[in-house]
C-alpha positions in Angstrom: 41.7 57.7 11.7 38.2 56.5 12.7 37.6 55.6 8.9 40.8 53.4 8.9 39.7 51.5 11.9 36.1 51.0 10.6 37.6 49.7 7.4 39.8 47.2 9.3 36.9 46.1 11.3 34.7 45.5 8.2 37.5 43.6 6.4 38.1 41.3 9.6 34.4 40.5 10.0 34.5 37.3 7.9 36.7 35.8 10.7 33.7 35.6 13.1 31.6 34.1 10.3 34.1 31.4 9.9 34.2 30.6 13.5 30.4 30.5 13.8 30.4 28.0 10.9 32.9 25.8 12.7 30.8 25.8 15.8 27.5 25.6 14.3 27.8 23.7 10.9 25.0 23.8 8.4 22.6 21.0 8.1 20.3 20.6 5.2 17.2 18.9 6.4 14.8 17.5 4.0 11.5 15.7 4.4 11.1 12.5 2.3 7.4 11.5 1.7 6.3 8.1 0.5 2.6 8.1 -0.6 0.6 5.0 -0.1 -2.9 3.9 -1.1 -5.4 1.2 -0.1 -7.1 -0.8 -2.8 -9.8 -3.4 -2.3 -10.6 -5.8 -5.1 -13.8 -7.9 -5.1 -13.8 -11.1 -7.1 -16.6 -13.4 -8.1 -16.2 -17.0 -7.2 -17.9 -20.3 -8.2 -18.8 -22.8 -5.5 -19.7 -26.5 -6.2 -22.1 -28.2 -3.6 -22.2 -31.9 -3.7 -25.6 -33.4 -3.1 -26.0 -37.1 -2.1 -28.6 -39.2 -3.7 -31.5 -40.7 -1.8 -34.5 -43.0 -2.5 -37.9 -42.6 -0.9 -41.0 -45.0 -1.4 -44.4 -44.1 -0.1 -48.0 -45.3 -0.6 -51.6 -44.2 0.1 -54.6 -46.5 0.7 -57.5 -46.2 -1.6 -60.7 -47.7 -0.3 -62.1 -49.1 -3.6 -63.1 -52.5 -5.0 -60.7 -54.2 -7.3 -61.3 -53.9 -11.0 -61.1 -57.0 -12.9 -58.5 -57.4 -15.8 -57.2 -53.8 -15.2 -53.5 -53.4 -15.7 -52.3 -50.0 -14.4 -49.5 -48.0 -16.0 -46.7 -46.4 -14.3 -46.2 -42.6 -14.4 -42.5 -41.5 -14.8 -41.1 -38.0 -14.3 -37.4 -37.0 -14.4 -35.6 -33.8 -13.9 -31.8 -32.9 -13.6 -31.9 -33.6 -9.9 -34.6 -36.4 -9.4 -36.7 -39.2 -10.9 -40.3 -40.0 -9.8 -42.4 -43.1 -10.5 -46.1 -43.4 -9.5 -48.3 -46.5 -10.0 -51.5 -48.3 -8.7 -51.1 -51.6 -6.9 -54.4 -52.6 -5.3 -55.5 -51.2 -2.8 -52.6 -48.5 -2.7 -51.2 -45.8 -4.9 -47.5 -46.1 -4.7 -44.8 -43.2 -5.3 -41.0 -43.7 -5.5 -38.8 -40.7 -5.6 -35.1 -41.1 -6.5 -32.8 -38.2 -5.9 -29.7 -38.2 -8.1 -26.1 -37.8 -7.0 -25.2 -34.4 -8.3 -23.2 -31.2 -7.8 -24.9 -27.9 -7.7 -22.8 -25.0 -9.2 -23.4 -21.5 -7.7 -21.7 -18.3 -8.2 -21.2 -15.8 -5.3 -20.8 -12.2 -6.1 -18.0 -10.3 -4.5 -17.0 -13.3 -2.4 -13.2 -12.8 -2.3 -11.6 -9.5 -1.2 -8.0 -8.8 -2.2 -6.6 -5.9 -0.1 -3.7 -4.2 -1.1 -2.3 -2.0 1.7 0.0 0.9 1.1 1.2 3.2 3.9 2.3 6.8 4.1 5.7 7.4 5.6 7.4 10.6 6.4 11.0 10.4 7.1 13.5 13.1 7.9 16.7 12.9 6.0 19.6 15.0 7.2 22.5 15.8 5.0 25.6 17.2 6.6 27.8 19.6 4.8 31.0 18.1 3.7 34.0 19.6 5.7 36.3 21.6 3.7 40.0 20.7 3.6 42.2 22.3 6.2 44.5 25.0 5.0 48.1 24.8 6.4 48.9 27.4 8.9 51.7 28.9 6.7 49.3 29.8 4.1 47.0 31.5 6.5 49.7 33.5 8.1 51.1 34.5 4.7 47.5 35.6 3.6 47.2 37.8 6.8 50.7 39.3 6.2 49.7 40.1 2.5 46.4 41.7 3.8 48.2 43.6 6.4 50.7 45.0 3.8 48.0 46.0 1.5 46.1 47.8 4.2 49.3 49.6 5.5 50.2 50.6 1.8 46.7 51.9 1.4 46.9 53.8 4.7 50.3 55.3 3.8 48.9 56.6 0.4 45.8 57.8 2.1 47.8 59.8 4.7 50.1 61.2 2.0 47.2 62.5 0.0 45.3 63.9 3.1 48.3 65.9 4.2 
């Protein structure tokens, strides 16, 4: 008789499992990770610096006697940025410096920084289990009646063979 009670208890144990699932439904937790990187790009750049022109005239006194019938020549020098003239006019040596209007081009290394920022993000995503469709009570009752009939028939055959 103890064997039959044990068999009935083992067969009915799934009912408690179903009740536990209804009270404490399963949740599938996953961890979603977004990986992000930082990037810094250095770029060269060209800068143009405007320079305004200017003229300067200066002279130096030379204490020497005049030279008759001497016609002095003018010295001229020119670069990309300036012109210079020098001449002798009794009793001075004169100098005229003319700075040209120009633009100086220079290149700066690693002047501009482009920073691309990426971030890391961890997000917990919870997926719930989809509820199963409810089974009508008539089907549940008829299933338990069928299980009871099978157990009763099995018990009757077992008692018949034991005696």
